[in-house]
PDB file of the backbone (N, CA, C, O) and the ligand in Angstrom, with CONECT records:
HET     ZN  A 101       1
ATOM      1  N   MET A   1      81.492  93.108 115.967  1.00  0.00           N
ATOM      2  CA  MET A   1      82.360  92.967 117.152  1.00  0.00           C
ATOM      3  C   MET A   1      82.738  94.353 117.675  1.00  0.00           C
ATOM      4  O   MET A   1      83.279  95.188 116.950  1.00  0.00           O
ATOM      5  N   GLN A   2      82.442  94.567 118.934  1.00  0.00           N
ATOM      6  CA  GLN A   2      82.617  95.893 119.513  1.00  0.00           C
ATOM      7  C   GLN A   2      84.082  96.341 119.563  1.00  0.00           C
ATOM      8  O   GLN A   2      84.412  97.507 119.349  1.00  0.00           O
ATOM      9  N   ASN A   3      84.948  95.355 119.856  1.00  0.00           N
ATOM     10  CA  ASN A   3      86.354  95.698 120.051  1.00  0.00           C
ATOM     11  C   ASN A   3      87.210  95.539 118.804  1.00  0.00           C
ATOM     12  O   ASN A   3      88.432  95.671 118.874  1.00  0.00           O
ATOM     13  N   SER A   4      86.589  95.259 117.672  1.00  0.00           N
ATOM     14  CA  SER A   4      87.400  95.009 116.485  1.00  0.00           C
ATOM     15  C   SER A   4      88.084  96.293 116.009  1.00  0.00           C
ATOM     16  O   SER A   4      87.581  97.402 116.188  1.00  0.00           O
ATOM     17  N   LEU A   5      89.224  96.095 115.410  1.00  0.00           N
ATOM     18  CA  LEU A   5      90.002  97.220 114.916  1.00  0.00           C
ATOM     19  C   LEU A   5      89.497  97.668 113.551  1.00  0.00           C
ATOM     20  O   LEU A   5      88.918  96.884 112.798  1.00  0.00           O
ATOM     21  N   THR A   6      89.721  98.908 113.254  1.00  0.00           N
ATOM     22  CA  THR A   6      89.589  99.346 111.866  1.00  0.00           C
ATOM     23  C   THR A   6      90.929  99.072 111.187  1.00  0.00           C
ATOM     24  O   THR A   6      91.931  98.837 111.863  1.00  0.00           O
ATOM     25  N   CYS A   7      90.950  99.102 109.850  1.00  0.00           N
ATOM     26  CA  CYS A   7      92.201  98.870 109.135  1.00  0.00           C
ATOM     27  C   CYS A   7      93.257  99.893 109.534  1.00  0.00           C
ATOM     28  O   CYS A   7      94.445  99.582 109.620  1.00  0.00           O
ATOM     29  N   ARG A   8      92.806 101.107 109.774  1.00  0.00           N
ATOM     30  CA  ARG A   8      93.732 102.161 110.144  1.00  0.00           C
ATOM     31  C   ARG A   8      94.394 101.868 111.495  1.00  0.00           C
ATOM     32  O   ARG A   8      95.598 102.059 111.667  1.00  0.00           O
ATOM     33  N   GLU A   9      93.582 101.402 112.445  1.00  0.00           N
ATOM     34  CA  GLU A   9      94.136 101.044 113.756  1.00  0.00           C
ATOM     35  C   GLU A   9      95.075  99.845 113.637  1.00  0.00           C
ATOM     36  O   GLU A   9      96.108  99.768 114.301  1.00  0.00           O
ATOM     37  N   PHE A  10      94.685  98.923 112.779  1.00  0.00           N
ATOM     38  CA  PHE A  10      95.513  97.745 112.551  1.00  0.00           C
ATOM     39  C   PHE A  10      96.920  98.146 112.110  1.00  0.00           C
ATOM     40  O   PHE A  10      97.917  97.659 112.644  1.00  0.00           O
ATOM     41  N   VAL A  11      96.980  99.039 111.131  1.00  0.00           N
ATOM     42  CA  VAL A  11      98.263  99.499 110.610  1.00  0.00           C
ATOM     43  C   VAL A  11      99.084 100.185 111.701  1.00  0.00           C
ATOM     44  O   VAL A  11     100.306 100.053 111.761  1.00  0.00           O
ATOM     45  N   GLU A  12      98.374 100.925 112.565  1.00  0.00           N
ATOM     46  CA  GLU A  12      99.084 101.598 113.657  1.00  0.00           C
ATOM     47  C   GLU A  12      99.646 100.594 114.670  1.00  0.00           C
ATOM     48  O   GLU A  12     100.667 100.848 115.310  1.00  0.00           O
ATOM     49  N   PHE A  13      98.961  99.449 114.805  1.00  0.00           N
ATOM     50  CA  PHE A  13      99.418  98.408 115.725  1.00  0.00           C
ATOM     51  C   PHE A  13     100.569  97.585 115.145  1.00  0.00           C
ATOM     52  O   PHE A  13     101.315  96.945 115.886  1.00  0.00           O
ATOM     53  N   LEU A  14     100.709  97.605 113.819  1.00  0.00           N
ATOM     54  CA  LEU A  14     101.585  96.642 113.161  1.00  0.00           C
ATOM     55  C   LEU A  14     103.045  96.738 113.618  1.00  0.00           C
ATOM     56  O   LEU A  14     103.670  95.719 113.911  1.00  0.00           O
ATOM     57  N   ALA A  15     103.579  97.939 113.679  1.00  0.00           N
ATOM     58  CA  ALA A  15     104.974  98.099 114.081  1.00  0.00           C
ATOM     59  C   ALA A  15     105.195  97.579 115.504  1.00  0.00           C
ATOM     60  O   ALA A  15     106.189  96.910 115.786  1.00  0.00           O
ATOM     61  N   ASP A  16     104.245  97.901 116.398  1.00  0.00           N
ATOM     62  CA  ASP A  16     104.337  97.413 117.772  1.00  0.00           C
ATOM     63  C   ASP A  16     104.218  95.897 117.820  1.00  0.00           C
ATOM     64  O   ASP A  16     104.907  95.230 118.591  1.00  0.00           O
ATOM     65  N   TYR A  17     103.329  95.361 116.979  1.00  0.00           N
ATOM     66  CA  TYR A  17     103.150  93.912 116.924  1.00  0.00           C
ATOM     67  C   TYR A  17     104.455  93.225 116.551  1.00  0.00           C
ATOM     68  O   TYR A  17     104.847  92.248 117.188  1.00  0.00           O
ATOM     69  N   LEU A  18     105.130  93.731 115.520  1.00  0.00           N
ATOM     70  CA  LEU A  18     106.354  93.096 115.034  1.00  0.00           C
ATOM     71  C   LEU A  18     107.480  93.192 116.059  1.00  0.00           C
ATOM     72  O   LEU A  18     108.413  92.390 116.035  1.00  0.00           O
ATOM     73  N   GLU A  19     107.395  94.162 116.949  1.00  0.00           N
ATOM     74  CA  GLU A  19     108.418  94.278 117.991  1.00  0.00           C
ATOM     75  C   GLU A  19     107.956  93.666 119.306  1.00  0.00           C
ATOM     76  O   GLU A  19     108.629  93.804 120.327  1.00  0.00           O
ATOM     77  N   GLY A  20     106.800  92.986 119.284  1.00  0.00           N
ATOM     78  CA  GLY A  20     106.304  92.298 120.464  1.00  0.00           C
ATOM     79  C   GLY A  20     105.861  93.222 121.575  1.00  0.00           C
ATOM     80  O   GLY A  20     105.954  92.865 122.750  1.00  0.00           O
ATOM     81  N   ARG A  21     105.376  94.414 121.226  1.00  0.00           N
ATOM     82  CA  ARG A  21     105.030  95.391 122.256  1.00  0.00           C
ATOM     83  C   ARG A  21     103.531  95.510 122.516  1.00  0.00           C
ATOM     84  O   ARG A  21     103.104  96.352 123.306  1.00  0.00           O
ATOM     85  N   LEU A  22     102.729  94.673 121.856  1.00  0.00           N
ATOM     86  CA  LEU A  22     101.286  94.766 122.080  1.00  0.00           C
ATOM     87  C   LEU A  22     100.901  94.069 123.381  1.00  0.00           C
ATOM     88  O   LEU A  22     101.477  93.041 123.738  1.00  0.00           O
ATOM     89  N   SER A  23      99.920  94.637 124.087  1.00  0.00           N
ATOM     90  CA  SER A  23      99.378  93.955 125.259  1.00  0.00           C
ATOM     91  C   SER A  23      98.532  92.784 124.788  1.00  0.00           C
ATOM     92  O   SER A  23      98.215  92.672 123.604  1.00  0.00           O
ATOM     93  N   GLU A  24      98.168  91.911 125.725  1.00  0.00           N
ATOM     94  CA  GLU A  24      97.361  90.746 125.343  1.00  0.00           C
ATOM     95  C   GLU A  24      96.050  91.154 124.700  1.00  0.00           C
ATOM     96  O   GLU A  24      95.599  90.539 123.734  1.00  0.00           O
ATOM     97  N   ASP A  25      95.446  92.197 125.246  1.00  0.00           N
ATOM     98  CA  ASP A  25      94.177  92.671 124.706  1.00  0.00           C
ATOM     99  C   ASP A  25      94.362  93.216 123.282  1.00  0.00           C
ATOM    100  O   ASP A  25      93.575  92.916 122.384  1.00  0.00           O
ATOM    101  N   GLN A  26      95.393  94.004 123.099  1.00  0.00           N
ATOM    102  CA  GLN A  26      95.680  94.554 121.774  1.00  0.00           C
ATOM    103  C   GLN A  26      95.993  93.444 120.775  1.00  0.00           C
ATOM    104  O   GLN A  26      95.562  93.481 119.623  1.00  0.00           O
ATOM    105  N   LEU A  27      96.760  92.449 121.251  1.00  0.00           N
ATOM    106  CA  LEU A  27      97.143  91.337 120.392  1.00  0.00           C
ATOM    107  C   LEU A  27      95.915  90.542 119.942  1.00  0.00           C
ATOM    108  O   LEU A  27      95.832  90.118 118.789  1.00  0.00           O
ATOM    109  N   ALA A  28      94.962  90.344 120.859  1.00  0.00           N
ATOM    110  CA  ALA A  28      93.741  89.610 120.515  1.00  0.00           C
ATOM    111  C   ALA A  28      92.951  90.368 119.449  1.00  0.00           C
ATOM    112  O   ALA A  28      92.436  89.759 118.511  1.00  0.00           O
ATOM    113  N   ARG A  29      92.853  91.673 119.585  1.00  0.00           N
ATOM    114  CA  ARG A  29      92.133  92.481 118.603  1.00  0.00           C
ATOM    115  C   ARG A  29      92.889  92.514 117.280  1.00  0.00           C
ATOM    116  O   ARG A  29      92.286  92.470 116.208  1.00  0.00           O
ATOM    117  N   PHE A  30      94.198  92.591 117.363  1.00  0.00           N
ATOM    118  CA  PHE A  30      95.045  92.593 116.173  1.00  0.00           C
ATOM    119  C   PHE A  30      94.847  91.298 115.386  1.00  0.00           C
ATOM    120  O   PHE A  30      94.610  91.329 114.178  1.00  0.00           O
ATOM    121  N   ASN A  31      94.945  90.154 116.080  1.00  0.00           N
ATOM    122  CA  ASN A  31      94.776  88.859 115.425  1.00  0.00           C
ATOM    123  C   ASN A  31      93.353  88.675 114.898  1.00  0.00           C
ATOM    124  O   ASN A  31      93.141  88.065 113.850  1.00  0.00           O
ATOM    125  N   GLY A  32      92.380  89.214 115.642  1.00  0.00           N
ATOM    126  CA  GLY A  32      90.995  89.126 115.202  1.00  0.00           C
ATOM    127  C   GLY A  32      90.787  89.851 113.881  1.00  0.00           C
ATOM    128  O   GLY A  32      90.092  89.352 112.997  1.00  0.00           O
ATOM    129  N   HIS A  33      91.384  91.019 113.748  1.00  0.00           N
ATOM    130  CA  HIS A  33      91.267  91.762 112.501  1.00  0.00           C
ATOM    131  C   HIS A  33      92.005  91.038 111.378  1.00  0.00           C
ATOM    132  O   HIS A  33      91.518  90.960 110.251  1.00  0.00           O
ATOM    133  N   LEU A  34      93.171  90.515 111.696  1.00  0.00           N
ATOM    134  CA  LEU A  34      93.972  89.806 110.698  1.00  0.00           C
ATOM    135  C   LEU A  34      93.201  88.604 110.145  1.00  0.00           C
ATOM    136  O   LEU A  34      93.291  88.294 108.957  1.00  0.00           O
ATOM    137  N   ALA A  35      92.445  87.933 111.012  1.00  0.00           N
ATOM    138  CA  ALA A  35      91.683  86.756 110.583  1.00  0.00           C
ATOM    139  C   ALA A  35      90.509  87.140 109.681  1.00  0.00           C
ATOM    140  O   ALA A  35      90.044  86.332 108.877  1.00  0.00           O
ATOM    141  N   ALA A  36      90.038  88.374 109.823  1.00  0.00           N
ATOM    142  CA  ALA A  36      88.818  88.773 109.118  1.00  0.00           C
ATOM    143  C   ALA A  36      89.072  89.676 107.918  1.00  0.00           C
ATOM    144  O   ALA A  36      88.149  89.966 107.157  1.00  0.00           O
ATOM    145  N   CYS A  37      90.311  90.122 107.740  1.00  0.00           N
ATOM    146  CA  CYS A  37      90.562  91.148 106.733  1.00  0.00           C
ATOM    147  C   CYS A  37      91.737  90.768 105.825  1.00  0.00           C
ATOM    148  O   CYS A  37      92.894  91.008 106.172  1.00  0.00           O
ATOM    149  N   PRO A  38      91.438  90.171 104.658  1.00  0.00           N
ATOM    150  CA  PRO A  38      92.500  89.717 103.741  1.00  0.00           C
ATOM    151  C   PRO A  38      93.419  90.860 103.282  1.00  0.00           C
ATOM    152  O   PRO A  38      94.607  90.632 103.054  1.00  0.00           O
ATOM    153  N   SER A  39      92.904  92.052 103.148  1.00  0.00           N
ATOM    154  CA  SER A  39      93.757  93.140 102.659  1.00  0.00           C
ATOM    155  C   SER A  39      94.817  93.505 103.701  1.00  0.00           C
ATOM    156  O   SER A  39      95.924  93.910 103.347  1.00  0.00           O
ATOM    157  N   CYS A  40      94.477  93.360 104.984  1.00  0.00           N
ATOM    158  CA  CYS A  40      95.485  93.614 106.009  1.00  0.00           C
ATOM    159  C   CYS A  40      96.482  92.466 106.110  1.00  0.00           C
ATOM    160  O   CYS A  40      97.629  92.677 106.505  1.00  0.00           O
ATOM    161  N   VAL A  41      96.058  91.247 105.756  1.00  0.00           N
ATOM    162  CA  VAL A  41      96.996  90.127 105.706  1.00  0.00           C
ATOM    163  C   VAL A  41      98.078  90.406 104.660  1.00  0.00           C
ATOM    164  O   VAL A  41      99.266  90.230 104.930  1.00  0.00           O
ATOM    165  N   SER A  42      97.663  90.843 103.462  1.00  0.00           N
ATOM    166  CA  SER A  42      98.663  91.100 102.429  1.00  0.00           C
ATOM    167  C   SER A  42      99.484  92.341 102.765  1.00  0.00           C
ATOM    168  O   SER A  42     100.661  92.426 102.413  1.00  0.00           O
ATOM    169  N   TYR A  43      98.864  93.302 103.443  1.00  0.00           N
ATOM    170  CA  TYR A  43      99.623  94.471 103.874  1.00  0.00           C
ATOM    171  C   TYR A  43     100.729  94.059 104.850  1.00  0.00           C
ATOM    172  O   TYR A  43     101.863  94.530 104.759  1.00  0.00           O
ATOM    173  N   THR A  44     100.373  93.161 105.794  1.00  0.00           N
ATOM    174  CA  THR A  44     101.340  92.686 106.779  1.00  0.00           C
ATOM    175  C   THR A  44     102.499  91.968 106.097  1.00  0.00           C
ATOM    176  O   THR A  44     103.660  92.152 106.463  1.00  0.00           O
ATOM    177  N   ARG A  45     102.165  91.135 105.086  1.00  0.00           N
ATOM    178  CA  ARG A  45     103.219  90.403 104.372  1.00  0.00           C
ATOM    179  C   ARG A  45     104.178  91.356 103.679  1.00  0.00           C
ATOM    180  O   ARG A  45     105.393  91.190 103.779  1.00  0.00           O
ATOM    181  N   SER A  46     103.647  92.351 102.978  1.00  0.00           N
ATOM    182  CA  SER A  46     104.529  93.257 102.255  1.00  0.00           C
ATOM    183  C   SER A  46     105.332  94.118 103.226  1.00  0.00           C
ATOM    184  O   SER A  46     106.468  94.498 102.944  1.00  0.00           O
ATOM    185  N   TYR A  47     104.723  94.417 104.372  1.00  0.00           N
ATOM    186  CA  TYR A  47     105.438  95.184 105.386  1.00  0.00           C
ATOM    187  C   TYR A  47     106.635  94.383 105.906  1.00  0.00           C
ATOM    188  O   TYR A  47     107.739  94.908 106.051  1.00  0.00           O
ATOM    189  N   GLN A  48     106.383  93.083 106.185  1.00  0.00           N
ATOM    190  CA  GLN A  48     107.464  92.226 106.686  1.00  0.00           C
ATOM    191  C   GLN A  48     108.555  92.040 105.642  1.00  0.00           C
ATOM    192  O   GLN A  48     109.741  92.002 105.972  1.00  0.00           O
ATOM    193  N   ASP A  49     108.144  91.923 104.364  1.00  0.00           N
ATOM    194  CA  ASP A  49     109.131  91.808 103.294  1.00  0.00           C
ATOM    195  C   ASP A  49     110.012  93.047 103.241  1.00  0.00           C
ATOM    196  O   ASP A  49     111.225  92.955 103.053  1.00  0.00           O
ATOM    197  N   THR A  50     109.389  94.202 103.408  1.00  0.00           N
ATOM    198  CA  THR A  50     110.133  95.452 103.373  1.00  0.00           C
ATOM    199  C   THR A  50     111.141  95.514 104.509  1.00  0.00           C
ATOM    200  O   THR A  50     112.284  95.931 104.322  1.00  0.00           O
ATOM    201  N   VAL A  51     110.699  95.091 105.694  1.00  0.00           N
ATOM    202  CA  VAL A  51     111.594  95.090 106.857  1.00  0.00           C
ATOM    203  C   VAL A  51     112.766  94.140 106.614  1.00  0.00           C
ATOM    204  O   VAL A  51     113.917  94.469 106.901  1.00  0.00           O
ATOM    205  N   ARG A  52     112.450  92.940 106.074  1.00  0.00           N
ATOM    206  CA  ARG A  52     113.494  91.946 105.819  1.00  0.00           C
ATOM    207  C   ARG A  52     114.488  92.462 104.782  1.00  0.00           C
ATOM    208  O   ARG A  52     115.700  92.300 104.919  1.00  0.00           O
ATOM    209  N   LEU A  53     113.941  93.083 103.747  1.00  0.00           N
ATOM    210  CA  LEU A  53     114.770  93.625 102.682  1.00  0.00           C
ATOM    211  C   LEU A  53     115.716  94.687 103.232  1.00  0.00           C
ATOM    212  O   LEU A  53     116.898  94.723 102.891  1.00  0.00           O
ATOM    213  N   GLY A  54     115.177  95.545 104.086  1.00  0.00           N
ATOM    214  CA  GLY A  54     115.984  96.610 104.668  1.00  0.00           C
ATOM    215  C   GLY A  54     117.135  96.046 105.476  1.00  0.00           C
ATOM    216  O   GLY A  54     118.237  96.596 105.472  1.00  0.00           O
ATOM    217  N   LYS A  55     116.872  94.929 106.180  1.00  0.00           N
ATOM    218  CA  LYS A  55     117.925  94.334 106.994  1.00  0.00           C
ATOM    219  C   LYS A  55     118.968  93.610 106.149  1.00  0.00           C
ATOM    220  O   LYS A  55     120.149  93.594 106.496  1.00  0.00           O
ATOM    221  N   SER A  56     118.525  92.998 105.013  1.00  0.00           N
ATOM    222  CA  SER A  56     119.468  92.220 104.215  1.00  0.00           C
ATOM    223  C   SER A  56     120.301  93.111 103.290  1.00  0.00           C
ATOM    224  O   SER A  56     121.385  92.717 102.861  1.00  0.00           O
ATOM    225  N   VAL A  57     119.802  94.297 102.988  1.00  0.00           N
ATOM    226  CA  VAL A  57     120.544  95.184 102.095  1.00  0.00           C
ATOM    227  C   VAL A  57     121.713  95.839 102.829  1.00  0.00           C
ATOM    228  O   VAL A  57     122.778  96.038 102.244  1.00  0.00           O
ATOM    229  N   LEU A  58     121.522  96.170 104.093  1.00  0.00           N
ATOM    230  CA  LEU A  58     122.554  96.894 104.831  1.00  0.00           C
ATOM    231  C   LEU A  58     123.904  96.189 104.927  1.00  0.00           C
ATOM    232  O   LEU A  58     124.929  96.808 104.642  1.00  0.00           O
ATOM    233  N   PRO A  59     123.942  94.888 105.326  1.00  0.00           N
ATOM    234  CA  PRO A  59     125.254  94.242 105.452  1.00  0.00           C
ATOM    235  C   PRO A  59     126.013  94.185 104.131  1.00  0.00           C
ATOM    236  O   PRO A  59     127.243  94.239 104.098  1.00  0.00           O
ATOM    237  N   ARG A  60     125.247  94.073 103.034  1.00  0.00           N
ATOM    238  CA  ARG A  60     125.894  93.979 101.731  1.00  0.00           C
ATOM    239  C   ARG A  60     126.734  95.223 101.433  1.00  0.00           C
ATOM    240  O   ARG A  60     127.759  95.148 100.755  1.00  0.00           O
ATOM    241  N   ARG A  61     126.285  96.356 101.947  1.00  0.00           N
ATOM    242  CA  ARG A  61     127.017  97.603 101.666  1.00  0.00           C
ATOM    243  C   ARG A  61     128.335  97.676 102.417  1.00  0.00           C
ATOM    244  O   ARG A  61     129.198  98.495 102.099  1.00  0.00           O
ATOM    245  N   GLU A  62     128.486  96.804 103.428  1.00  0.00           N
ATOM    246  CA  GLU A  62     129.717  96.845 104.207  1.00  0.00           C
ATOM    247  C   GLU A  62     130.808  95.971 103.599  1.00  0.00           C
ATOM    248  O   GLU A  62     131.957  96.001 104.040  1.00  0.00           O
ATOM    249  N   GLU A  63     130.438  95.188 102.576  1.00  0.00           N
ATOM    250  CA  GLU A  63     131.449  94.371 101.921  1.00  0.00           C
ATOM    251  C   GLU A  63     132.486  95.265 101.255  1.00  0.00           C
ATOM    252  O   GLU A  63     132.157  96.318 100.708  1.00  0.00           O
ATOM    253  N   PRO A  64     133.743  94.833 101.307  1.00  0.00           N
ATOM    254  CA  PRO A  64     134.787  95.654 100.700  1.00  0.00           C
ATOM    255  C   PRO A  64     134.590  95.771  99.188  1.00  0.00           C
ATOM    256  O   PRO A  64     134.298  94.787  98.509  1.00  0.00           O
ATOM    257  N   VAL A  65     134.750  96.959  98.689  1.00  0.00           N
ATOM    258  CA  VAL A  65     134.647  97.177  97.252  1.00  0.00           C
ATOM    259  C   VAL A  65     136.008  96.874  96.647  1.00  0.00           C
ATOM    260  O   VAL A  65     137.015  97.417  97.101  1.00  0.00           O
ATOM    261  N   PRO A  66     136.061  96.023  95.636  1.00  0.00           N
ATOM    262  CA  PRO A  66     137.364  95.708  95.026  1.00  0.00           C
ATOM    263  C   PRO A  66     138.009  96.965  94.434  1.00  0.00           C
ATOM    264  O   PRO A  66     137.378  97.712  93.686  1.00  0.00           O
ATOM    265  N   GLY A  67     139.244  97.174  94.776  1.00  0.00           N
ATOM    266  CA  GLY A  67     139.937  98.347  94.264  1.00  0.00           C
ATOM    267  C   GLY A  67     140.435  98.112  92.852  1.00  0.00           C
ATOM    268  O   GLY A  67     140.163  97.070  92.256  1.00  0.00           O
ATOM    269  N   ASP A  68     141.154  99.065  92.324  1.00  0.00           N
ATOM    270  CA  ASP A  68     141.735  98.874  90.994  1.00  0.00           C
ATOM    271  C   ASP A  68     142.809  97.799  91.063  1.00  0.00           C
ATOM    272  O   ASP A  68     143.412  97.594  92.117  1.00  0.00           O
ATOM    273  N   VAL A  69     143.053  97.118  89.967  1.00  0.00           N
ATOM    274  CA  VAL A  69     144.118  96.121  89.938  1.00  0.00           C
ATOM    275  C   VAL A  69     145.446  96.855  90.113  1.00  0.00           C
ATOM    276  O   VAL A  69     145.722  97.832  89.417  1.00  0.00           O
ATOM    277  N   PRO A  70     146.283  96.362  91.073  1.00  0.00           N
ATOM    278  CA  PRO A  70     147.566  97.039  91.319  1.00  0.00           C
ATOM    279  C   PRO A  70     148.434  97.061  90.055  1.00  0.00           C
ATOM    280  O   PRO A  70     148.452  96.107  89.277  1.00  0.00           O
ATOM    281  N   GLU A  71     149.136  98.151  89.877  1.00  0.00           N
ATOM    282  CA  GLU A  71     149.980  98.310  88.688  1.00  0.00           C
ATOM    283  C   GLU A  71     151.031  97.197  88.599  1.00  0.00           C
ATOM    284  O   GLU A  71     151.333  96.704  87.513  1.00  0.00           O
ATOM    285  N   ASP A  72     151.586  96.806  89.767  1.00  0.00           N
ATOM    286  CA  ASP A  72     152.590  95.721  89.789  1.00  0.00           C
ATOM    287  C   ASP A  72     152.039  94.445  89.178  1.00  0.00           C
ATOM    288  O   ASP A  72     152.725  93.746  88.432  1.00  0.00           O
ATOM    289  N   LEU A  73     150.761  94.147  89.513  1.00  0.00           N
ATOM    290  CA  LEU A  73     150.150  92.925  89.018  1.00  0.00           C
ATOM    291  C   LEU A  73     149.960  92.994  87.502  1.00  0.00           C
ATOM    292  O   LEU A  73     150.182  92.017  86.788  1.00  0.00           O
ATOM    293  N   VAL A  74     149.545  94.169  87.029  1.00  0.00           N
ATOM    294  CA  VAL A  74     149.359  94.351  85.589  1.00  0.00           C
ATOM    295  C   VAL A  74     150.682  94.118  84.864  1.00  0.00           C
ATOM    296  O   VAL A  74     150.729  93.427  83.846  1.00  0.00           O
ATOM    297  N   GLN A  75     151.760  94.703  85.400  1.00  0.00           N
ATOM    298  CA  GLN A  75     153.078  94.545  84.781  1.00  0.00           C
ATOM    299  C   GLN A  75     153.521  93.079  84.807  1.00  0.00           C
ATOM    300  O   GLN A  75     154.109  92.592  83.841  1.00  0.00           O
ATOM    301  N   ALA A  76     153.242  92.377  85.909  1.00  0.00           N
ATOM    302  CA  ALA A  76     153.617  90.969  86.027  1.00  0.00           C
ATOM    303  C   ALA A  76     152.874  90.121  85.004  1.00  0.00           C
ATOM    304  O   ALA A  76     153.439  89.199  84.417  1.00  0.00           O
ATOM    305  N   ILE A  77     151.604  90.443  84.800  1.00  0.00           N
ATOM    306  CA  ILE A  77     150.809  89.690  83.823  1.00  0.00           C
ATOM    307  C   ILE A  77     151.325  89.956  82.409  1.00  0.00           C
ATOM    308  O   ILE A  77     151.466  89.037  81.603  1.00  0.00           O
ATOM    309  N   LEU A  78     151.603  91.228  82.122  1.00  0.00           N
ATOM    310  CA  LEU A  78     152.117  91.579  80.787  1.00  0.00           C
ATOM    311  C   LEU A  78     153.476  90.911  80.540  1.00  0.00           C
ATOM    312  O   LEU A  78     153.741  90.417  79.444  1.00  0.00           O
ATOM    313  N   ALA A  79     154.327  90.902  81.562  1.00  0.00           N
ATOM    314  CA  ALA A  79     155.663  90.307  81.432  1.00  0.00           C
ATOM    315  C   ALA A  79     155.547  88.815  81.173  1.00  0.00           C
ATOM    316  O   ALA A  79     156.250  88.276  80.317  1.00  0.00           O
ATOM    317  N   ALA A  80     154.657  88.136  81.911  1.00  0.00           N
ATOM    318  CA  ALA A  80     154.469  86.698  81.757  1.00  0.00           C
ATOM    319  C   ALA A  80     153.950  86.391  80.355  1.00  0.00           C
ATOM    320  O   ALA A  80     154.340  85.394  79.747  1.00  0.00           O
ATOM    321  N   ARG A  81     153.073  87.250  79.847  1.00  0.00           N
ATOM    322  CA  ARG A  81     152.498  87.022  78.522  1.00  0.00           C
ATOM    323  C   ARG A  81     153.579  87.191  77.445  1.00  0.00           C
ATOM    324  O   ARG A  81     153.635  86.436  76.474  1.00  0.00           O
ATOM    325  N   ASP A  82     154.440  88.209  77.648  1.00  0.00           N
ATOM    326  CA  ASP A  82     155.479  88.480  76.676  1.00  0.00           C
ATOM    327  C   ASP A  82     156.472  87.328  76.595  1.00  0.00           C
ATOM    328  O   ASP A  82     157.066  87.080  75.546  1.00  0.00           O
ATOM    329  N   ARG A  83     156.648  86.620  77.722  1.00  0.00           N
ATOM    330  CA  ARG A  83     157.633  85.545  77.764  1.00  0.00           C
ATOM    331  C   ARG A  83     157.167  84.269  77.044  1.00  0.00           C
ATOM    332  O   ARG A  83     157.952  83.366  76.756  1.00  0.00           O
ATOM    333  N   ARG A  84     155.846  84.236  76.766  1.00  0.00           N
ATOM    334  CA  ARG A  84     155.343  83.020  76.106  1.00  0.00           C
ATOM    335  C   ARG A  84     155.855  82.905  74.673  1.00  0.00           C
ATOM    336  O   ARG A  84     156.002  83.914  73.982  1.00  0.00           O
ATOM    337  N   PRO A  85     156.121  81.704  74.234  1.00  0.00           N
ATOM    338  CA  PRO A  85     156.636  81.492  72.893  1.00  0.00           C
ATOM    339  C   PRO A  85     155.595  81.895  71.824  1.00  0.00           C
ATOM    340  O   PRO A  85     155.863  81.781  70.628  1.00  0.00           O
TER     341      PRO A  85
HETATM  342 ZN    ZN A 101      91.949  95.545 107.600  1.00  0.00          ZN2+
END
């Protein structure tokens, strides 16, 4: 096939593909290579996993980190324990 991509070109197209920036002609060649090249299929999957992972890790870092237990609470717990028979 005259217009088929090499694996190297495929990889260069991948980022644009995932952002929907390929032209119809580029998309046809991209899909044609994907249909014929199993190694690029698995490359695409791992690439997408990496992108997904990057997006899911970020929000987790914004969760509040639990601070130290307040001293008042520690004293209240100790006092309650001391009061037990
Ligand atoms: Zn390939």
